[in-house]
Structures are given as C-alpha cells and as structure tokens.
Jmol script that loads the backbone (N, CA, C; Angstrom):
load data "model"
ATOM      1  N   MET A   1      -0.147  -9.101   8.237  1.00  0.00           N
ATOM      2  CA  MET A   1       1.303  -9.267   7.706  1.00  0.00           C
ATOM      3  C   MET A   1       1.502 -10.758   7.153  1.00  0.00           C
ATOM      4  N   SER A   2       2.028 -10.794   6.173  1.00  0.00           N
ATOM      5  CA  SER A   2       2.264 -12.137   5.399  1.00  0.00           C
ATOM      6  C   SER A   2       3.494 -12.841   5.914  1.00  0.00           C
ATOM      7  N   ASN A   3       3.548 -14.011   5.788  1.00  0.00           N
ATOM      8  CA  ASN A   3       4.656 -14.811   6.162  1.00  0.00           C
ATOM      9  C   ASN A   3       5.927 -14.219   5.532  1.00  0.00           C
ATOM     10  N   ASP A   4       5.845 -13.844   4.169  1.00  0.00           N
ATOM     11  CA  ASP A   4       7.051 -13.252   3.608  1.00  0.00           C
ATOM     12  C   ASP A   4       7.417 -11.908   4.103  1.00  0.00           C
ATOM     13  N   GLU A   5       6.429 -11.088   4.520  1.00  0.00           N
ATOM     14  CA  GLU A   5       6.693  -9.829   5.240  1.00  0.00           C
ATOM     15  C   GLU A   5       7.313 -10.058   6.540  1.00  0.00           C
ATOM     16  N   ASN A   6       6.874 -11.035   7.365  1.00  0.00           N
ATOM     17  CA  ASN A   6       7.398 -11.408   8.619  1.00  0.00           C
ATOM     18  C   ASN A   6       8.911 -11.779   8.402  1.00  0.00           C
ATOM     19  N   LYS A   7       9.127 -12.660   7.446  1.00  0.00           N
ATOM     20  CA  LYS A   7      10.428 -13.073   7.085  1.00  0.00           C
ATOM     21  C   LYS A   7      11.501 -11.857   6.776  1.00  0.00           C
ATOM     22  N   LEU A   8      10.989 -10.989   5.891  1.00  0.00           N
ATOM     23  CA  LEU A   8      11.815  -9.893   5.528  1.00  0.00           C
ATOM     24  C   LEU A   8      12.033  -8.936   6.694  1.00  0.00           C
ATOM     25  N   GLU A   9      11.046  -8.841   7.555  1.00  0.00           N
ATOM     26  CA  GLU A   9      11.137  -7.862   8.665  1.00  0.00           C
ATOM     27  C   GLU A   9      12.131  -8.328   9.635  1.00  0.00           C
ATOM     28  N   ALA A  10      12.080  -9.796  10.004  1.00  0.00           N
ATOM     29  CA  ALA A  10      13.127 -10.355  10.828  1.00  0.00           C
ATOM     30  C   ALA A  10      14.481 -10.078  10.301  1.00  0.00           C
ATOM     31  N   THR A  11      14.652 -10.411   9.005  1.00  0.00           N
ATOM     32  CA  THR A  11      15.974 -10.162   8.317  1.00  0.00           C
ATOM     33  C   THR A  11      16.421  -8.794   8.575  1.00  0.00           C
ATOM     34  N   LEU A  12      15.669  -7.722   8.228  1.00  0.00           N
ATOM     35  CA  LEU A  12      16.020  -6.362   8.335  1.00  0.00           C
ATOM     36  C   LEU A  12      16.459  -6.016   9.702  1.00  0.00           C
ATOM     37  N   GLN A  13      15.770  -6.603  10.726  1.00  0.00           N
ATOM     38  CA  GLN A  13      16.126  -6.333  12.103  1.00  0.00           C
ATOM     39  C   GLN A  13      17.308  -6.890  12.586  1.00  0.00           C
ATOM     40  N   ALA A  14      17.444  -8.276  12.141  1.00  0.00           N
ATOM     41  CA  ALA A  14      18.598  -8.998  12.518  1.00  0.00           C
ATOM     42  C   ALA A  14      19.973  -8.434  11.836  1.00  0.00           C
ATOM     43  N   LYS A  15      19.863  -7.653  10.801  1.00  0.00           N
ATOM     44  CA  LYS A  15      20.994  -6.990  10.195  1.00  0.00           C
ATOM     45  C   LYS A  15      21.182  -5.563  10.685  1.00  0.00           C
ATOM     46  N   GLY A  16      20.299  -5.150  11.600  1.00  0.00           N
ATOM     47  CA  GLY A  16      20.539  -3.832  12.093  1.00  0.00           C
ATOM     48  C   GLY A  16      20.050  -2.833  11.182  1.00  0.00           C
ATOM     49  N   LEU A  17      19.293  -2.975  10.197  1.00  0.00           N
ATOM     50  CA  LEU A  17      18.892  -2.026   9.236  1.00  0.00           C
ATOM     51  C   LEU A  17      17.827  -1.218   9.776  1.00  0.00           C
ATOM     52  N   ASN A  18      18.083  -0.144  10.482  1.00  0.00           N
ATOM     53  CA  ASN A  18      16.877   0.642  11.248  1.00  0.00           C
ATOM     54  C   ASN A  18      16.777   1.933  10.761  1.00  0.00           C
ATOM     55  N   ALA A  19      17.420   2.284   9.565  1.00  0.00           N
ATOM     56  CA  ALA A  19      17.056   3.629   9.052  1.00  0.00           C
ATOM     57  C   ALA A  19      15.591   3.866   8.751  1.00  0.00           C
ATOM     58  N   PRO A  20      15.280   5.063   8.678  1.00  0.00           N
ATOM     59  CA  PRO A  20      13.780   5.231   8.388  1.00  0.00           C
ATOM     60  C   PRO A  20      13.290   4.387   7.169  1.00  0.00           C
ATOM     61  N   ARG A  21      12.188   3.649   7.260  1.00  0.00           N
ATOM     62  CA  ARG A  21      11.794   2.789   6.329  1.00  0.00           C
ATOM     63  C   ARG A  21      10.283   2.497   6.733  1.00  0.00           C
ATOM     64  N   LEU A  22       9.599   1.873   5.823  1.00  0.00           N
ATOM     65  CA  LEU A  22       8.351   1.517   5.804  1.00  0.00           C
ATOM     66  C   LEU A  22       8.285  -0.045   6.613  1.00  0.00           C
ATOM     67  N   THR A  23       7.252  -0.142   7.231  1.00  0.00           N
ATOM     68  CA  THR A  23       6.958  -1.578   7.770  1.00  0.00           C
ATOM     69  C   THR A  23       5.587  -1.893   7.376  1.00  0.00           C
ATOM     70  N   PRO A  24       5.322  -3.231   7.541  1.00  0.00           N
ATOM     71  CA  PRO A  24       3.953  -3.617   7.218  1.00  0.00           C
ATOM     72  C   PRO A  24       3.007  -3.118   8.328  1.00  0.00           C
ATOM     73  N   GLU A  25       3.354  -2.870   9.468  1.00  0.00           N
ATOM     74  CA  GLU A  25       2.242  -2.233  10.314  1.00  0.00           C
ATOM     75  C   GLU A  25       2.059  -0.702   9.940  1.00  0.00           C
ATOM     76  N   LEU A  26       2.959  -0.038   9.422  1.00  0.00           N
ATOM     77  CA  LEU A  26       2.827   1.287   8.940  1.00  0.00           C
ATOM     78  C   LEU A  26       1.786   1.231   7.687  1.00  0.00           C
ATOM     79  N   ILE A  27       2.110   0.406   6.943  1.00  0.00           N
ATOM     80  CA  ILE A  27       1.095   0.209   5.785  1.00  0.00           C
ATOM     81  C   ILE A  27      -0.266  -0.084   6.222  1.00  0.00           C
ATOM     82  N   ASP A  28      -0.394  -0.956   7.159  1.00  0.00           N
ATOM     83  CA  ASP A  28      -1.750  -1.322   7.590  1.00  0.00           C
ATOM     84  C   ASP A  28      -2.419  -0.163   8.267  1.00  0.00           C
ATOM     85  N   ALA A  29      -1.574   0.539   9.045  1.00  0.00           N
ATOM     86  CA  ALA A  29      -1.969   1.839   9.765  1.00  0.00           C
ATOM     87  C   ALA A  29      -2.672   2.786   8.835  1.00  0.00           C
ATOM     88  N   CYS A  30      -2.293   2.798   7.610  1.00  0.00           N
ATOM     89  CA  CYS A  30      -2.725   3.817   6.694  1.00  0.00           C
ATOM     90  C   CYS A  30      -4.128   3.625   6.125  1.00  0.00           C
ATOM     91  N   ILE A  31      -4.566   2.398   6.443  1.00  0.00           N
ATOM     92  CA  ILE A  31      -5.872   1.889   5.836  1.00  0.00           C
ATOM     93  C   ILE A  31      -7.026   2.228   6.903  1.00  0.00           C
ATOM     94  N   VAL A  32      -7.922   2.997   6.526  1.00  0.00           N
ATOM     95  CA  VAL A  32      -9.022   3.265   7.443  1.00  0.00           C
ATOM     96  C   VAL A  32     -10.465   2.647   7.046  1.00  0.00           C
ATOM     97  N   GLY A  33     -10.456   2.232   5.789  1.00  0.00           N
ATOM     98  CA  GLY A  33     -11.800   1.773   5.261  1.00  0.00           C
ATOM     99  C   GLY A  33     -11.393   0.736   4.058  1.00  0.00           C
ATOM    100  N   GLU A  34     -12.493  -0.161   3.754  1.00  0.00           N
ATOM    101  CA  GLU A  34     -12.433  -0.850   2.653  1.00  0.00           C
ATOM    102  C   GLU A  34     -13.809  -1.236   2.059  1.00  0.00           C
ATOM    103  N   ALA A  35     -13.863  -1.333   0.712  1.00  0.00           N
ATOM    104  CA  ALA A  35     -15.030  -1.401  -0.052  1.00  0.00           C
ATOM    105  C   ALA A  35     -14.725  -2.503  -1.053  1.00  0.00           C
ATOM    106  N   TYR A  36     -15.673  -3.376  -1.387  1.00  0.00           N
ATOM    107  CA  TYR A  36     -15.541  -4.399  -2.524  1.00  0.00           C
ATOM    108  C   TYR A  36     -16.791  -4.349  -3.326  1.00  0.00           C
ATOM    109  N   HIS A  37     -16.362  -4.625  -4.851  1.00  0.00           N
ATOM    110  CA  HIS A  37     -17.494  -4.636  -5.612  1.00  0.00           C
ATOM    111  C   HIS A  37     -17.104  -5.824  -6.737  1.00  0.00           C
ATOM    112  N   VAL A  38     -18.201  -6.818  -6.870  1.00  0.00           N
ATOM    113  CA  VAL A  38     -17.931  -7.743  -7.961  1.00  0.00           C
ATOM    114  C   VAL A  38     -18.861  -7.360  -9.051  1.00  0.00           C
ATOM    115  N   PHE A  39     -18.315  -7.162 -10.269  1.00  0.00           N
ATOM    116  CA  PHE A  39     -19.229  -6.784 -11.354  1.00  0.00           C
ATOM    117  C   PHE A  39     -20.144  -7.877 -11.834  1.00  0.00           C
ATOM    118  N   PRO A  40     -21.306  -7.665 -11.863  1.00  0.00           N
ATOM    119  CA  PRO A  40     -22.278  -8.716 -12.195  1.00  0.00           C
ATOM    120  C   PRO A  40     -22.063  -9.387 -13.382  1.00  0.00           C
ATOM    121  N   GLY A  41     -22.124 -10.758 -13.313  1.00  0.00           N
ATOM    122  CA  GLY A  41     -21.926 -11.447 -14.549  1.00  0.00           C
ATOM    123  C   GLY A  41     -20.485 -11.684 -14.746  1.00  0.00           C
ATOM    124  N   THR A  42     -19.508 -11.325 -14.074  1.00  0.00           N
ATOM    125  CA  THR A  42     -18.164 -11.372 -14.232  1.00  0.00           C
ATOM    126  C   THR A  42     -17.414 -12.093 -13.055  1.00  0.00           C
ATOM    127  N   THR A  43     -16.248 -12.270 -13.192  1.00  0.00           N
ATOM    128  CA  THR A  43     -15.545 -12.858 -11.981  1.00  0.00           C
ATOM    129  C   THR A  43     -14.428 -11.655 -11.437  1.00  0.00           C
ATOM    130  N   LEU A  44     -14.753 -10.238 -12.012  1.00  0.00           N
ATOM    131  CA  LEU A  44     -13.913  -9.349 -11.626  1.00  0.00           C
ATOM    132  C   LEU A  44     -14.262  -8.727 -10.283  1.00  0.00           C
ATOM    133  N   THR A  45     -13.359  -8.529  -9.431  1.00  0.00           N
ATOM    134  CA  THR A  45     -13.544  -8.159  -8.053  1.00  0.00           C
ATOM    135  C   THR A  45     -12.526  -6.925  -7.901  1.00  0.00           C
ATOM    136  N   VAL A  46     -13.219  -5.743  -7.350  1.00  0.00           N
ATOM    137  CA  VAL A  46     -12.311  -4.654  -7.147  1.00  0.00           C
ATOM    138  C   VAL A  46     -12.362  -4.294  -5.750  1.00  0.00           C
ATOM    139  N   CYS A  47     -11.389  -4.057  -5.022  1.00  0.00           N
ATOM    140  CA  CYS A  47     -11.209  -3.610  -3.720  1.00  0.00           C
ATOM    141  C   CYS A  47     -10.747  -2.129  -3.653  1.00  0.00           C
ATOM    142  N   ALA A  48     -11.465  -1.230  -3.067  1.00  0.00           N
ATOM    143  CA  ALA A  48     -11.051   0.108  -2.748  1.00  0.00           C
ATOM    144  C   ALA A  48     -10.576   0.134  -1.361  1.00  0.00           C
ATOM    145  N   LEU A  49      -9.420   0.567  -0.940  1.00  0.00           N
ATOM    146  CA  LEU A  49      -8.852   0.925   0.351  1.00  0.00           C
ATOM    147  C   LEU A  49      -8.930   2.231   0.399  1.00  0.00           C
ATOM    148  N   THR A  50      -9.461   2.837   1.438  1.00  0.00           N
ATOM    149  CA  THR A  50      -9.524   4.273   1.915  1.00  0.00           C
ATOM    150  C   THR A  50      -8.365   4.390   2.882  1.00  0.00           C
ATOM    151  N   LEU A  51      -7.502   5.390   2.606  1.00  0.00           N
ATOM    152  CA  LEU A  51      -6.409   5.819   3.350  1.00  0.00           C
ATOM    153  C   LEU A  51      -6.804   6.832   4.423  1.00  0.00           C
ATOM    154  N   ARG A  52      -6.038   6.928   5.279  1.00  0.00           N
ATOM    155  CA  ARG A  52      -6.187   8.017   6.367  1.00  0.00           C
ATOM    156  C   ARG A  52      -6.428   9.417   5.751  1.00  0.00           C
ATOM    157  N   ASN A  53      -5.717   9.808   4.793  1.00  0.00           N
ATOM    158  CA  ASN A  53      -6.001  11.066   4.132  1.00  0.00           C
ATOM    159  C   ASN A  53      -7.126  11.168   3.121  1.00  0.00           C
ATOM    160  N   GLY A  54      -7.827  10.223   3.110  1.00  0.00           N
ATOM    161  CA  GLY A  54      -9.136  10.159   2.165  1.00  0.00           C
ATOM    162  C   GLY A  54      -8.862   9.685   0.745  1.00  0.00           C
ATOM    163  N   PHE A  55      -7.606   9.362   0.415  1.00  0.00           N
ATOM    164  CA  PHE A  55      -7.262   8.819  -0.902  1.00  0.00           C
ATOM    165  C   PHE A  55      -7.660   7.348  -0.960  1.00  0.00           C
ATOM    166  N   ASN A  56      -7.973   6.965  -2.026  1.00  0.00           N
ATOM    167  CA  ASN A  56      -8.441   5.636  -2.320  1.00  0.00           C
ATOM    168  C   ASN A  56      -7.462   4.854  -3.180  1.00  0.00           C
ATOM    169  N   VAL A  57      -7.187   3.687  -2.885  1.00  0.00           N
ATOM    170  CA  VAL A  57      -6.333   2.816  -3.659  1.00  0.00           C
ATOM    171  C   VAL A  57      -7.088   1.654  -3.999  1.00  0.00           C
ATOM    172  N   THR A  58      -6.916   1.325  -5.370  1.00  0.00           N
ATOM    173  CA  THR A  58      -7.807   0.049  -5.839  1.00  0.00           C
ATOM    174  C   THR A  58      -6.843  -1.226  -6.133  1.00  0.00           C
ATOM    175  N   GLY A  59      -7.295  -2.291  -6.051  1.00  0.00           N
ATOM    176  CA  GLY A  59      -6.741  -3.566  -6.438  1.00  0.00           C
ATOM    177  C   GLY A  59      -7.902  -4.357  -7.094  1.00  0.00           C
ATOM    178  N   GLU A  60      -7.372  -5.210  -7.974  1.00  0.00           N
ATOM    179  CA  GLU A  60      -8.345  -6.004  -8.786  1.00  0.00           C
ATOM    180  C   GLU A  60      -7.946  -7.532  -8.678  1.00  0.00           C
ATOM    181  N   SER A  61      -8.938  -8.480  -8.848  1.00  0.00           N
ATOM    182  CA  SER A  61      -8.639  -9.756  -9.261  1.00  0.00           C
ATOM    183  C   SER A  61      -9.854 -10.240  -9.943  1.00  0.00           C
ATOM    184  N   ALA A  62      -9.416 -11.293 -10.847  1.00  0.00           N
ATOM    185  CA  ALA A  62     -10.602 -11.889 -11.801  1.00  0.00           C
ATOM    186  C   ALA A  62     -10.025 -13.328 -11.806  1.00  0.00           C
ATOM    187  N   ALA A  63     -11.042 -14.265 -11.980  1.00  0.00           N
ATOM    188  CA  ALA A  63     -10.781 -15.710 -12.237  1.00  0.00           C
ATOM    189  C   ALA A  63     -10.805 -15.872 -13.751  1.00  0.00           C
ATOM    190  N   ALA A  64      -9.753 -16.380 -14.266  1.00  0.00           N
ATOM    191  CA  ALA A  64      -9.882 -16.809 -15.783  1.00  0.00           C
ATOM    192  C   ALA A  64     -11.000 -17.670 -16.055  1.00  0.00           C
ATOM    193  N   SER A  65     -11.297 -18.505 -15.236  1.00  0.00           N
ATOM    194  CA  SER A  65     -12.485 -19.469 -15.336  1.00  0.00           C
ATOM    195  C   SER A  65     -13.668 -19.282 -14.505  1.00  0.00           C
ATOM    196  N   PRO A  66     -14.776 -18.927 -14.931  1.00  0.00           N
ATOM    197  CA  PRO A  66     -15.784 -18.639 -14.069  1.00  0.00           C
ATOM    198  C   PRO A  66     -16.126 -19.829 -13.047  1.00  0.00           C
ATOM    199  N   ALA A  67     -15.880 -20.972 -13.437  1.00  0.00           N
ATOM    200  CA  ALA A  67     -16.131 -22.302 -12.598  1.00  0.00           C
ATOM    201  C   ALA A  67     -15.115 -22.159 -11.488  1.00  0.00           C
ATOM    202  N   ASN A  68     -13.985 -21.450 -11.446  1.00  0.00           N
ATOM    203  CA  ASN A  68     -13.031 -21.304 -10.298  1.00  0.00           C
ATOM    204  C   ASN A  68     -13.220 -20.068  -9.427  1.00  0.00           C
ATOM    205  N   PHE A  69     -14.316 -19.327  -9.962  1.00  0.00           N
ATOM    206  CA  PHE A  69     -14.573 -18.020  -9.102  1.00  0.00           C
ATOM    207  C   PHE A  69     -14.988 -18.330  -7.761  1.00  0.00           C
ATOM    208  N   ASP A  70     -14.400 -17.439  -6.743  1.00  0.00           N
ATOM    209  CA  ASP A  70     -14.824 -17.787  -5.461  1.00  0.00           C
ATOM    210  C   ASP A  70     -14.853 -16.359  -4.792  1.00  0.00           C
ATOM    211  N   PRO A  71     -16.024 -15.722  -4.429  1.00  0.00           N
ATOM    212  CA  PRO A  71     -16.076 -14.330  -3.901  1.00  0.00           C
ATOM    213  C   PRO A  71     -15.007 -13.970  -2.868  1.00  0.00           C
ATOM    214  N   GLU A  72     -14.918 -15.013  -1.939  1.00  0.00           N
ATOM    215  CA  GLU A  72     -13.857 -14.578  -0.594  1.00  0.00           C
ATOM    216  C   GLU A  72     -12.604 -14.543  -1.222  1.00  0.00           C
ATOM    217  N   ILE A  73     -12.013 -15.492  -2.059  1.00  0.00           N
ATOM    218  CA  ILE A  73     -10.819 -15.493  -2.716  1.00  0.00           C
ATOM    219  C   ILE A  73     -10.581 -14.230  -3.415  1.00  0.00           C
ATOM    220  N   GLY A  74     -11.515 -13.971  -4.245  1.00  0.00           N
ATOM    221  CA  GLY A  74     -11.415 -12.656  -5.194  1.00  0.00           C
ATOM    222  C   GLY A  74     -11.274 -11.328  -4.234  1.00  0.00           C
ATOM    223  N   ARG A  75     -12.118 -11.436  -3.095  1.00  0.00           N
ATOM    224  CA  ARG A  75     -11.742 -10.171  -2.188  1.00  0.00           C
ATOM    225  C   ARG A  75     -10.331 -10.052  -1.657  1.00  0.00           C
ATOM    226  N   GLN A  76      -9.953 -11.443  -1.264  1.00  0.00           N
ATOM    227  CA  GLN A  76      -8.452 -11.411  -0.598  1.00  0.00           C
ATOM    228  C   GLN A  76      -7.469 -11.004  -1.544  1.00  0.00           C
ATOM    229  N   ILE A  77      -7.569 -11.521  -2.795  1.00  0.00           N
ATOM    230  CA  ILE A  77      -6.600 -11.221  -3.763  1.00  0.00           C
ATOM    231  C   ILE A  77      -6.638  -9.646  -4.292  1.00  0.00           C
ATOM    232  N   ALA A  78      -7.937  -9.100  -4.443  1.00  0.00           N
ATOM    233  CA  ALA A  78      -8.123  -7.778  -4.720  1.00  0.00           C
ATOM    234  C   ALA A  78      -7.567  -6.858  -3.722  1.00  0.00           C
ATOM    235  N   ARG A  79      -7.666  -7.153  -2.337  1.00  0.00           N
ATOM    236  CA  ARG A  79      -7.172  -6.400  -1.238  1.00  0.00           C
ATOM    237  C   ARG A  79      -5.802  -6.481  -1.153  1.00  0.00           C
ATOM    238  N   LYS A  80      -5.155  -7.693  -1.406  1.00  0.00           N
ATOM    239  CA  LYS A  80      -3.733  -7.686  -1.319  1.00  0.00           C
ATOM    240  C   LYS A  80      -2.927  -6.880  -2.396  1.00  0.00           C
ATOM    241  N   ASN A  81      -3.679  -6.933  -3.554  1.00  0.00           N
ATOM    242  CA  ASN A  81      -3.124  -6.016  -4.743  1.00  0.00           C
ATOM    243  C   ASN A  81      -3.295  -4.547  -4.354  1.00  0.00           C
ATOM    244  N   ALA A  82      -4.455  -4.285  -3.754  1.00  0.00           N
ATOM    245  CA  ALA A  82      -4.550  -2.735  -3.466  1.00  0.00           C
ATOM    246  C   ALA A  82      -3.429  -2.422  -2.520  1.00  0.00           C
ATOM    247  N   ARG A  83      -3.396  -3.222  -1.455  1.00  0.00           N
ATOM    248  CA  ARG A  83      -2.350  -2.958  -0.384  1.00  0.00           C
ATOM    249  C   ARG A  83      -0.898  -2.810  -0.960  1.00  0.00           C
ATOM    250  N   GLU A  84      -0.511  -3.612  -1.800  1.00  0.00           N
ATOM    251  CA  GLU A  84       0.740  -3.548  -2.286  1.00  0.00           C
ATOM    252  C   GLU A  84       1.104  -2.221  -3.091  1.00  0.00           C
ATOM    253  N   LYS A  85       0.091  -1.556  -3.508  1.00  0.00           N
ATOM    254  CA  LYS A  85       0.280  -0.216  -4.188  1.00  0.00           C
ATOM    255  C   LYS A  85       0.460   0.896  -2.993  1.00  0.00           C
ATOM    256  N   ILE A  86      -0.029   0.634  -1.971  1.00  0.00           N
ATOM    257  CA  ILE A  86       0.240   1.625  -0.828  1.00  0.00           C
ATOM    258  C   ILE A  86       1.833   1.673  -0.635  1.00  0.00           C
ATOM    259  N   TRP A  87       2.453   0.667  -0.617  1.00  0.00           N
ATOM    260  CA  TRP A  87       3.899   0.631  -0.437  1.00  0.00           C
ATOM    261  C   TRP A  87       4.570   1.698  -1.347  1.00  0.00           C
ATOM    262  N   ALA A  88       4.238   1.834  -2.661  1.00  0.00           N
ATOM    263  CA  ALA A  88       4.941   2.747  -3.545  1.00  0.00           C
ATOM    264  C   ALA A  88       4.543   4.202  -3.118  1.00  0.00           C
ATOM    265  N   PHE A  89       3.248   4.356  -2.768  1.00  0.00           N
ATOM    266  CA  PHE A  89       2.874   5.749  -2.449  1.00  0.00           C
ATOM    267  C   PHE A  89       3.549   6.188  -1.023  1.00  0.00           C
ATOM    268  N   GLU A  90       3.585   5.373  -0.042  1.00  0.00           N
ATOM    269  CA  GLU A  90       4.066   5.608   1.223  1.00  0.00           C
ATOM    270  C   GLU A  90       5.590   5.876   1.096  1.00  0.00           C
ATOM    271  N   GLY A  91       6.137   4.997   0.243  1.00  0.00           N
ATOM    272  CA  GLY A  91       7.677   5.048  -0.016  1.00  0.00           C
ATOM    273  C   GLY A  91       8.053   6.359  -0.588  1.00  0.00           C
ATOM    274  N   TYR A  92       7.286   6.809  -1.542  1.00  0.00           N
ATOM    275  CA  TYR A  92       7.445   8.164  -2.197  1.00  0.00           C
ATOM    276  C   TYR A  92       7.437   9.242  -0.984  1.00  0.00           C
ATOM    277  N   LEU A  93       6.261   9.113  -0.038  1.00  0.00           N
ATOM    278  CA  LEU A  93       6.228  10.156   0.986  1.00  0.00           C
ATOM    279  C   LEU A  93       7.318  10.218   1.829  1.00  0.00           C
ATOM    280  N   LEU A  94       7.820   8.834   2.321  1.00  0.00           N
ATOM    281  CA  LEU A  94       8.891   8.884   3.055  1.00  0.00           C
ATOM    282  C   LEU A  94      10.245   9.494   2.504  1.00  0.00           C
ATOM    283  N   ARG A  95      10.298   9.052   1.349  1.00  0.00           N
ATOM    284  CA  ARG A  95      11.542   9.647   0.594  1.00  0.00           C
ATOM    285  C   ARG A  95      11.500  11.124   0.440  1.00  0.00           C
ATOM    286  N   GLU A  96      10.364  11.615   0.322  1.00  0.00           N
ATOM    287  CA  GLU A  96      10.151  13.194   0.087  1.00  0.00           C
ATOM    288  C   GLU A  96      10.414  13.804   1.583  1.00  0.00           C
ATOM    289  N   ARG A  97       9.980  13.199   2.554  1.00  0.00           N
ATOM    290  CA  ARG A  97      10.314  13.652   3.857  1.00  0.00           C
ATOM    291  C   ARG A  97      11.700  13.670   4.293  1.00  0.00           C
ATOM    292  N   LEU A  98      12.400  12.544   3.908  1.00  0.00           N
ATOM    293  CA  LEU A  98      13.846  12.510   4.117  1.00  0.00           C
ATOM    294  C   LEU A  98      14.445  13.560   3.335  1.00  0.00           C
ATOM    295  N   HIS A  99      14.230  13.900   2.064  1.00  0.00           N
ATOM    296  CA  HIS A  99      14.642  15.015   1.254  1.00  0.00           C
ATOM    297  C   HIS A  99      14.555  16.323   1.809  1.00  0.00           C
ATOM    298  N   GLN A 100      13.351  16.558   2.296  1.00  0.00           N
ATOM    299  CA  GLN A 100      13.172  17.957   2.833  1.00  0.00           C
ATOM    300  C   GLN A 100      13.896  18.033   4.237  1.00  0.00           C
ATOM    301  N   VAL A 101      14.152  17.052   4.966  1.00  0.00           N
ATOM    302  CA  VAL A 101      15.067  17.217   6.109  1.00  0.00           C
ATOM    303  C   VAL A 101      16.475  17.405   5.723  1.00  0.00           C
ATOM    304  N   ALA A 102      16.901  16.769   4.574  1.00  0.00           N
ATOM    305  CA  ALA A 102      18.195  16.966   4.111  1.00  0.00           C
ATOM    306  C   ALA A 102      18.354  18.377   3.495  1.00  0.00           C
ATOM    307  N   LEU A 103      17.352  19.030   3.047  1.00  0.00           N
ATOM    308  CA  LEU A 103      17.509  20.357   2.632  1.00  0.00           C
ATOM    309  C   LEU A 103      17.632  21.332   3.624  1.00  0.00           C
ATOM    310  N   GLY A 104      17.181  20.938   4.876  1.00  0.00           N
ATOM    311  CA  GLY A 104      17.345  21.952   5.972  1.00  0.00           C
ATOM    312  C   GLY A 104      16.351  23.097   5.836  1.00  0.00           C
ATOM    313  N   ASP A 105      17.224  24.373   6.084  1.00  0.00           N
ATOM    314  CA  ASP A 105      16.415  25.649   6.204  1.00  0.00           C
ATOM    315  C   ASP A 105      16.167  26.234   4.970  1.00  0.00           C
ATOM    316  N   ARG A 106      16.675  25.650   3.845  1.00  0.00           N
ATOM    317  CA  ARG A 106      16.455  26.327   2.397  1.00  0.00           C
ATOM    318  C   ARG A 106      14.919  26.582   2.138  1.00  0.00           C
ATOM    319  N   ALA A 107      14.518  27.618   1.565  1.00  0.00           N
ATOM    320  CA  ALA A 107      13.247  28.103   1.297  1.00  0.00           C
ATOM    321  C   ALA A 107      12.660  27.073   0.226  1.00  0.00           C
ATOM    322  N   HIS A 108      11.427  26.734   0.478  1.00  0.00           N
ATOM    323  CA  HIS A 108      10.694  25.843  -0.635  1.00  0.00           C
ATOM    324  C   HIS A 108       9.459  26.620  -0.999  1.00  0.00           C
ATOM    325  N   ASP A 109       9.018  26.141  -2.250  1.00  0.00           N
ATOM    326  CA  ASP A 109       7.569  26.608  -2.712  1.00  0.00           C
ATOM    327  C   ASP A 109       6.546  25.729  -2.174  1.00  0.00           C
ATOM    328  N   ASP A 110       5.302  25.921  -2.527  1.00  0.00           N
ATOM    329  CA  ASP A 110       4.340  25.012  -2.229  1.00  0.00           C
ATOM    330  C   ASP A 110       4.374  23.707  -2.656  1.00  0.00           C
ATOM    331  N   LEU A 111       4.966  23.394  -3.670  1.00  0.00           N
ATOM    332  CA  LEU A 111       5.315  22.020  -4.101  1.00  0.00           C
ATOM    333  C   LEU A 111       6.613  21.338  -3.569  1.00  0.00           C
ATOM    334  N   GLY A 112       7.190  21.922  -2.727  1.00  0.00           N
ATOM    335  CA  GLY A 112       8.421  21.452  -1.988  1.00  0.00           C
ATOM    336  C   GLY A 112       9.579  21.691  -2.796  1.00  0.00           C
ATOM    337  N   ARG A 113       9.529  22.405  -3.861  1.00  0.00           N
ATOM    338  CA  ARG A 113      10.664  22.661  -4.672  1.00  0.00           C
ATOM    339  C   ARG A 113      11.452  24.013  -4.060  1.00  0.00           C
ATOM    340  N   VAL A 114      12.770  23.828  -4.098  1.00  0.00           N
ATOM    341  CA  VAL A 114      13.707  24.937  -3.633  1.00  0.00           C
ATOM    342  C   VAL A 114      13.409  26.154  -4.471  1.00  0.00           C
ATOM    343  N   ALA A 115      13.111  27.219  -3.666  1.00  0.00           N
ATOM    344  CA  ALA A 115      12.676  28.512  -4.352  1.00  0.00           C
ATOM    345  C   ALA A 115      13.797  29.293  -4.792  1.00  0.00           C
TER     346      ALA A 115
END
end "model"
wireframe off; spacefill off
backbone 0.3
color backbone group
C-alpha cells in the first residue's frame, strides 16, 4: 500500500465512511501471480498481474531516454500501472453486487439483467 493509499484510508476511517467499498488490501488480495517482460532493444516493460479468477491485467512503462532505463524501476512502474486497473474492475464488480442486492428477489437472466 502506498503512502497516498494509507492517507486516504485513514481519512475514510476517520470520517466513518464504512459502507461497502474497496480497500488497498482487497485489491492486493486479488493478485495471485505476476510476470514481467522487457522487449529486447527497448525500454518497454510490461507487467501481467494474474487475478484469483485467472484474468490478467497488464501495465506498461517505458523510459523516454534509453540512458535512463532501469529494469527494476520499469517493473515497479509497470506493476503500479497494472494494479491501478484492478480498482476499476473490482469497483464494477462491487457496484454490480450492491445492485443485485438492491434488486432483491426479482428474477434475473444469466447476465444479471431483470428478466
């Protein structure tokens, strides 16, 4: 969890904002694997994070100047960028779950639409 995430989490808790929401810990718990690739002859680094359901999320980084390329920094930035994408996916899933609860007993088709 980054310092910014720690500060935001502390603010949310201090304000008593405890409705269902995502947390950095929940995002990190989604990740079950990671792999990296640096394309030969480039500064492009790709991180693929594997989520617990088998879905892969990718993040990229690239140094504008090859002289500034550092593989470890490239991996860190690519991973951070991939992890950021998980928030959107998990946010959608949480909102869908809340929506389904709000619908209650109404019938739904296989895609979650009211039948």
